[in-house]
Structures are given as structure tokens and as C-alpha cells.
C-alpha angles and dihedrals in degrees: 000000000000120000128195108198121191134191109213116211114071087354106069092004125049089223142046107262094199093052091043092052088053091051089048093053088052091050093053092050099255095122138038104265098219102040095038094049093051094048094042092052092047092052090048091051090049090052092051089049092049093242101104118141095218095193092054090045095051091051088052096043095050097044095098096049091046091054096044097044136224104301098045091043094051090049090050091049091052090054090046090054092050098042104034113015104038093055089049097055105104124209092232091057092048091048092051090055092044092051091059092045092051088052089058095250124145108246119208128178110215111189140165090217118098123265095243090064099035105041095081090041092056088049090052088057091049092246118142099183113074128171108190139145103292117219124222117235131210132224089286091057094244130118118284099192094251128109121249113219126330114351111234095236130119107324087004090072090061092048092049091049089049088056093044091054094044091052088059096045091255137122135192092264090058097054137056108221135193120191126195118199141152099201138086085214087073096057093112093060093038088056092048100055129076095237117031115189119193100214119194083337125203113242095265094049092045089056092049092046091051092049092050096040093241119162113267118206123187110196093160137024116295118298113258 
């Protein structure tokens, strides 16, 4: 079985969907513009540096949707998809996904961004299998701000893929996997697959990929 695994932010998208959602909630008046901007940028810097406290970040990132409730949040997400995400989906990224699907490979998006933000994005790429940060829900069925299970970040992406394979009666030695990612945070999964592809890589990952003779693919302009 052949697998084509994709990170999402700065890999298939030329932006960070989690960060962009935060900016969007600020723009629609759901967050204090000064305080939110400072905290959002600090969390983003922590992620890029590989030091992000994912539990603290998810509580911060889901605060607005927890306060505004399901219906208002789903309507806001629909507008976010139309205004921010849809214009950012590039033909070359769509074609890359489609090429693996046409070849009969199983495509899976494996992202450190939460499922609330990424589920409609995966659908926009025509991908049914999504591994994302799952959000715990309370008695009312709505998001609590906590993470359910293992967060799909750094080593957690490998653990979540282990579970995904096991649930299908598979193991790494029974599949041939390619993984596309831009981030040094994804080094554990890049090292686990048969064919790592540094895609729009950040400077640290580009250096590692060059040293190890990994394929480097630039779908978008160089990573900042």
C-alpha cells in the first residue's frame, strides 16, 4: 500500500491556517486586537522554534469559538474558508495531491492544527483522511479547550500515524510512505517514512534535507 502524507500549513497552503484563523477572529471582533495579536505571534514564534506548549496554545486558540458557541463559530469558519483559505489554495498544491490520488495512493493530511480549523480545508483539497489535533468536548457536545488524545505534533505525528495504520491492520513495514512537510518540527515523521520530501522548507529543514540528500520541493516562494 502506498501512502502520500502531507503536512498542511506552509506545505499545501502558503500560510499557517491556525495563525490565520486567529487573525480572522481578531478582524471580526472576537478577540482583543492588541493582546490577541501579541500572544498569537508569540505562540507562532514558539512553534517555529520547536518550543510550543500545544495544550496552552489550543486553549488560547479555541477561546473565541468556545465563547461564541457552535452555530456562530461554524458560520465564522465558513466565511474564513471563503475569504482566507479558498484564495490561498494554489493550483500546484491541488495538482500534487491529485497526482498521488490518480496513482491510487492513499492520501492523508497530518497536521498540528486543530480539527475545527482543518476539517473543511482537507475537504477543499479532496482529502478524506485527516489526522489533526482533536478537541475534547463537554456534556453539551461543544469544544472545551482541551486536547483529546495525542496531539499530532512533532513525535505525536508518528504516534498518530502508528495508530492510524494499526486501526487498518497495517504497519510501517507493509506500506510505502511519502511525507511532504515544510517544518523542522516534522523531522520525526520525515525520518520514519520511505520518501521524505522537504516542501517549501524552513531554513533548518532545508539544511537537513540538503545534508541527507532528501528531495526538496518548492511549491511556493521561499519559507520566511
